[in-house]
N, C-alpha and C positions, 0 to 999 in steps of 0.2 A: 504493500500500500504506500502511495506517496501523496502528499498534500501540497497544494500550491501555497506560496508565501502569503502571509497576512497582508491585507490591504484595507485600511479604514475607508468607509464610505466617502468621507469628505475628501479623500485623496485620490479618488478614481480619476483616471485619465486614459486617453487612448495610448496603446502601446506603441513603441517606436519601431514601426515597420519599415521595409525598404522604400515604400512609395505611398503617397496618400493623395486623395482627390481634394478639391477645394470645398466640397460639401462636408467633409469630415469635421471641419471647424464648426459646423452648425449642430453637431451631434452632442448630446449631453444626456445624463440620466433622466432629465425632466422632459425630453422631447424625442425619445427614440421611436421613430416611425409612428407618429401619433394618429395617422389617418385611419379611417375605418377600412379594414382590409378586404372586404368582400362586396364590391360595388354592385354586383348583380343580384344580391339578396340582402339588402341593407335594412337594418332596424335602427330606429332613432335612439333607443336606450341601450347603452352598452358601457363596458368598463375595460380600458386597456391595461394589461398587465406587463407591458414592456417596461424596461427600466432595470434597476440594479437588483440582482438576485444573489443569494449566497451560492457558492459553488465549491465542490471538492472533487478530486479525481482519485479513484481507488482502483485496486485490482478488480478485474471483471466479476469475480464471484464473491466479493466481499459484501456483507450486508450494509445497510445505511450507516454512514459514519456518524459518530457523535459530534464531531466538529466540522464546520464549514468555514475554513479559515480565510477565504478571500471572497471577492465579489466579481460578478460578470455582468456586462451590459447586454441584456436580452433585447432584441432577438439576434444579435450578431454571434456567429459561430465561434467556438472557443479558440480556433486557430487564427482568428482575425485580429488585426490591430484594434479595431473598433470595440471588440469585446472587452478590452482592457487586460486581457490575459495573454493571448497569442502564444498558446502552448500546443504542441503536437500531442495527440492521444493515439494510442495504438489499439489493435484488436484485442489486446490483453487488458485494457482499461475500461472503466465505467465512469461516466460523468454523472455527478449528483447535483441537482439544482434544488434550491429552497427559497421560498419567500412567504411573507405574511400578506394576507389581504383581508379586506372586509367588504361586505355588500351594503349598498345603500338601504336605509330603512324603508324607502318606498317600494323596494323589491319584495317586502315581506308578503308571504302568501303565494309567491310565484315560484316556478321551477328556475333553477340557475344552470345554464349551460357553460361549460368550460371548453373553449376552442383553441386549437393549435393550427396555425397556418401550415407548418411543416416541421418535422423533427427527424433528423437523420441519425440512426436508422430505426432502432428498436427502443420504444419508450414504454415505461411503466409509471403510472401516476397514482399518488396517494393524496388524500385530503384529510387532515387531522388524524393521520395514522391509518386511515381506512383506504384500502386499495379501491380505486374507482375505475380503472381500466388499463388496457395495454394497446399498443399499436405498432405494427411493422410497416415500413415503407418510408423512404426519405423525402418524397416529393408531394404527397397528397395531404390535404387537410383532414382533421378529424375532430370530433366533439364528444364530450362526456357530460351526462347529467349528474351533477355533484350535489344536488339538493339535500339528499338524505345524509350526507357526510358533513354538512355545515354545522358550525356552532351558532346557535341563534343568539344574535346580539353581541357576539364576541368576535375577536380576531380569529382568523383561520390560518392553518399552515398548509401550504402546497409544496409537495416534494415530487420531483421528476427524476427518474434515473434513465440514462441512455447508454446503449452500447452500439458502436459503429465499427465494423471490421474494415471499412473502405475496400481496397482491392485485395484484402486477404479473404473476402467473402465472395459469393456468387451473385449477390443482390444488385439491382440497378444502381449505378453510381456515376455514370457519365465519365468525365475526365478527371475525377478525383483519384489521387494515388497517395501512398504513404511516402514515396520518395519522388518529388516532382522533378521534371526535366523535360526538355524538348516540348512536345505537344501535350504533356500531362502536367496537371497543376495541383496546387495545395488542396487538401481535403477540407470538407465541411462536416463537422460532427456536432450532434446535439441540436438544440433549438436554433432555427435559423429564419423563422418567419414569426409574425406577430402572434402573441398569446392574448386572448381576451375573454371576458365574461358577458353573457346576455341573459336577461330575465325573460321567461316565456310563461304562458299558461300551460295547464296540463295537456291541452290540445294546441298544437302549433304547426306552422309550416316548416317542413324539413328540407324541401328542395323544390326547384322549378326546372322543367324541361321546356325550352323555348325553341321552336323550329319555324323560321320564316319560309313561306312558300311564294316566291316571286311570280311564278306562272299563274297561280290561283289568286294572287292578290290578297293573301291572308296570312295570319300567323297562328300557329298551333301552340297552345300553352297547356302543360299538364302540371298542376300544383300537387305536391305530395305533402301529406300531413301525417301526424303521429297516429291519428285515429279517425275513423269515419263515424262521428257521432250522429245519432238519429236527428235529422233536421239540419245538420251542419251544411253550409254551402261556402264555396269560395267565389268571391266576386273578383273578376279580372277586368281591368280598365286599361285600354291603350290610349295614350294622350300624346299630343304634339303641341309644344309651346303652351301647355296648360289647358288646351282645348281637347275634349274627348273625341277620339277617332271612332272608337267602338267599345262596347262593354257587354258583359254577360256573366252568368253564374253557372257553376258546375259543381258536382259532388267532388270531394277530395279524392285525388288519385285518377280522376277521369280527365280526358283531353277536351279542350274547348278550342274551336277555330273561330278567330275573330277577323272580320274583313279589314283590310287596310287599303282603301280605295285610292287610286292615283298615287300609289306609294312613291316616295322619294327613295331611290335605291342607294344602298350603301356602297361606296367604292373609295379607294385611296384619294381620288380627286374630290369626292363629296362624301365624307364619312358621317352620313346623317343617321342619328339615333332617335328612336321612338321611346317614350317613357312607358313603363309598365307598373301598375299598382295592383297588388294581389292581397286580398283581405279575406281572412277566415272568419266566418260569422255563424253564430247560433241564434237565430231569430234576429232581434235588434242588437244583440251583444257582439262586439268585436273581440274575438279571441286572439287574433294575431294579424299583423299587417307588415308587408315587406315591399320595398321599392326596388325596381329593376329597370332594365332597358333591353332593346334589341335593335338590330339593323336588318333591313330588308335586303338580303344579299344571297346570290346563288353562285355556286362554283360547279362547273361541269366540263365535259368534253364535247367537242363538236367538230365535224369534218368541214374543211373549207372547200372552195370550188375546185382546188387542185388536188383534193384528196388527202391533204395533211390533216391529221387529228390535232386539234388545238386545245389548250387550256382556255376556258371561257369564263368570264365574269359577267354575271347578269345577262347571259345568252349572247355575249359578244366576245370574239377572240381578244385576249388580253395578255400581252407579254409581261411576265413577272420577273422582276430584276431586283436583287438585293443581296445583302451580305450574309455570310455565316455569322451568327450572333451567339457568343458563348456565355454571356451573362456573368462574367467574373469581375471582381472589383479589387483593387490593390489593398484597400483598407477594410473591406467587408467580406472578401472572398465570394461567397454565394449571395450575400445580402448587400443590396445597394445602401449607401449611407443615408440617403433621404429619398422621399418620393420625387422631389425635384430632379435628383440625379437619375432616377429611373426614367423619368419623362425626357430628360435631356438627350439620351442616346437615340430615342425614337425621333425627336425633333431634328436632330442632326442628320439622321438618315434621310428624312424627308427633304431637308435643305440640300443634300447632296444628290437629289434626284432619284432616289430609290423608291420603290413602291412595295417592297417585300423584305422580310427577314426570315432566314431559316434558323429557328431556335435550336441550337445544337446540343444534343444529348443532355438537356437540362429542362426541367419544368419550372417556370417562373412563378412568383406570387401573382395572385389575381390582379393586382393593380398594374402590373406590366401589360397584361392583355387589355385591361381597361384603357390604358393610354394608347395602345395600338387601335382599339375600337374607336376611341374619341378623335385621335389625330389622323387616322387613316393609313394603316400599314398592314398589308397581308402577312400572314404568318404560316410557315411550314413548321409544324411541331414535331420534333424528334422525340422518340421514347429514349430515356436515358439507358445507355448500354451497361452491360455487366456480363459476368461469367467469362468464358474463354473466347479467344479470337480465332478467326480462320483466314487463310490466304484466299486470294481471288478464285483459285481453281479448286478449292477444297469443298467437300459437302458440308451441309449444315451441321452444327455441333449437336451433341447429345447432352441434354441437361439431366441432372439428378432431379428426383421429384420435388424436393424443396425449392430448388432453383426455378424449375418450370412453374410451380405454383406461385412463387413470389413475382416472377415476371408477369404472368397473366393477371394477377391481382393488381399490380401497380399499373399495368397497361390500361386495365378497365377503369381504375381510379382516375388516371390522367384524362381519359376521354370523357368520362362522366363529369369530372370536376371542372373541365374547361370548355365543354361542348357548347355552351350558350354564347361564347364570344364570336361575333361576326368576323373578326379579323382572321381567325384560324380557318384555313381553307384546305390544308393537307396534313395528314398524319404520316409520320415516317417511323416505322417500327425498328428499322435497322440501318446502321451506317457502316460501310466498308467491312462487313463481315464481323463486326464486334458483337459477339453474343448471338449471332444469327442462328435461329433455331426454328424448325417447322414452319418455314416461310409461308407456304401456300395457305396452311390452316390459320396462321396468325392474321394474314390479310383478310381471310373470310370472317374471322372473329371481329376484326375492326369494322368491317362493313355491316355486320349485324348490330354492333353497338352504335354505329353512326353511319347510316346510309346516305347522309346529305353531303359528305365531304369526300375528297379523293384520297387515294392511298398510294404513297411512294414506297413500295415494298422493301427496297434496299437501295439506299443512296450510295452509288459507287460500287465497283468491284463485282459483287456476287449476285447478279441478276438471275432470277428463277423464272422469268417470263410471266409473272403475275403482277397484279396491281394495275394502276391507271397510268403509270409513266415508266419509261425506261430512262434511268438516271446514270449519267456518266460523270466521273471525276477526271479532270485533266489539268495538271500543273505544268507550266503556267497557263497553257491553253491559248485560246479557247478551243472547243471542239463540240461535236454533237453526235449522238448515236444515229444510226441509220433510221429513217422513218419506218413506222410500223402501222398496220391497219387498225389495231385495237388499243394502242397506247400512245399517248403523247411522248415526245422526246424532250429531255431537259438536261441541262448541264448543272449537276448538283453541287460541284465545287470547281473553282478555277482561280487563277491569280496567285495569291500568296506572295505578293511583292513586298519585300521587307526593307525597313529603314529604321535603325535605332536612332533616337533623338536624344542627344546627351542631356542629362538632367531630368529625363522623363522615362527612364528605363528601370526595370526591376533590379538589374545588376549593371555595373558600369561596363563590363566587358563580356565577351563570349555570348552575345545574344544570337538568336537563331531566326532564319527566314528561309522560305523555299528558294527565293531569288533575292539577293541583297543589292541595295543601291546606296550611293554615298551622299546624295542630297535630294531635296524635295523636287527640284526641277527634273532630274533624271527619273525619279519615281513617277512623277506626273506624266512625263512623256511615255514611259513604259505602260502605264495604265491606259492612257488614251489610245495607244497602239493596240492593246488587247480589246478594248471596246470597239475600235474600228473594224476588227476582224470578227467580233461577236455578232453584231447586228445583221450582217449579210446571211448568217446561218438561219435566220428566221425564214427567209424566202427560199433559200437553196435546200435546206434540210427539214424545214418545218419546226425548228427549235422553238419551244414554248416558254422556256424560263431559264435563268442563269443565276448562280449563287457565287458571289465573289468572296474570297477569303481575305479579310474578315472585318468586323466592325471596329474592334480595338486590339491593340497588343494585349497579350495575356502572359504575365510573368516573363520568362526569357524569350517567348515567341513574339517577334516584332513584325508581323504581317498585317497590322491593323491599319484601317483608314485613319484612326486616331491613336494617339499614345495611350498607354494603359491608364494614366491619370486623367484622361479626357481633356488635357490642356492644349494639345496641338493637333490640328487636322494636318496630316503629313503631306498632303498634295495641295495643289492649287484648287481650292474648293469651287471657285467659279468655273474653271475649265472642266472639272469633274462633273459638276451639276449640268453644265451645258451638254456635255457628251452623253450623260445618262438619260437626259430628257429628250434627246434627239428622237423624233417620232420614228419608230421602226416601220419600215415600208412593207407591211404585210400585204402584198399586191392582191392576194386572193382572199382577203378577209371577208367574212360574212357580216351583214348588218344584223341578222338574227339567225338563230339555229332552232331547229325543231326540238322540243323536249325529248322526243324519242331517241335523239342522238346524244343524250347528255352523259352517258357513262358506258364504259366497256363492261363486259361480263366475265372477264378472266378471274 
């Protein structure tokens, strides 16, 4: 057993890491990510538990320690500078968190839910010494009803223990490793998203499934509640600028379809969002009320007049172009220092003329997708990788039952947890053979879970002929797969042009890039040269999308459009934006496609 050094609460400060962002100066125990974390199912009354918690690290199999000798700033992972700890933990360790909390008097008589945005990887939770639940999975949110464990009118003790094997285990982990280097980065262990409390009645809304139907001009909403009380109804109201568009009532758990006439369609150029209010009622009594939103948006496949199968947005061919986005931060690792920082990356991509980002082997907090929805950025969402890797010519791996079950559980949690976001248009279960397993069946499972989006079965390397796209990786590129009759062709990764900017790197020497350049001018010219070769592939090969590597530098990898601290855009941003926004000349584009052509059946 080892314990971290004592640190009085008044002396808390960010640890001295290799690099920090300008937003880290805004972070303190009093304002650690204070925003409501779940914009698509928001309640007015809630309590944020982010802030200083007591923490100890013990051997994995040791019981709860008597002493918690230091403090950590939640929700920043223990490896991060913003946590104030910045210590590595191994697969042989267990992290113990503790804090006191109280509930407002006005919550008396209500149930109290304890929410975790995400904890990596295996969490056990106690309230006042009573075990209230467990959860496995590093990327999905979970909640526990802690009402029966609360001390009435007194302070309460919350204790959380976490074990995270990182790459010593087979669970989904993305690019986290115990020994970072090259394209592999610092791990995130423990609590890394917001923790909060909410009061609810005995019957309350537990979830919403929102599916826009552009062709029918309506939105389908299925509100899920804890119980279907006799006489209980859910009132659903769609509004636009405060004015009611449509409304109706439905029994809990049933689907309701509401018309959205003359809908304003959501796109990167016009990210228009409709407001949704969902109220659970028993007679005249309101049991629960949540606020949400949606975008009228459709993603599909359609053949153009020359026979090329295209990615289509709202029934029109739409070339998707954006960077590989890893979602790492020098001061917060997996956790952005502030909501403003989270928004900044998306705003900068828009300014540089991109309309898409491929979220690479990581699932972000809900608020990242909220900003993509609000600002207008398409998202290809990767499933975090894990288990063994295979070469391009090797067969799919064989997983042990525990690994297989964990992958499928987390895959389903990712899709169900993020499926209401209009920005997400593509699910990507595998990248370059990393953990690639049972590909055809996994693609079918994704389609069953979400038939409204496309599936990129394997980005790069190990194509099995299934899914909606054939995805090539080519560095520096560009390139395109040969056209296919039933799948669109895309360039899932290219570029990787590197430039270390002195004073803005993770380490002063020995930084890494696929191709290295000595100054911004040369880097800009090289990028413009790639883009000049890229766009003609739209007409010649039917290329439907391209993903440039990448948004920012990450640790020693310096292939970013921006430095890791987000202080420097490394190319001439005006020239890059002008090149990216050059209208691609899809000579055979359709003005509309028939709904029957919207998807392949592979």
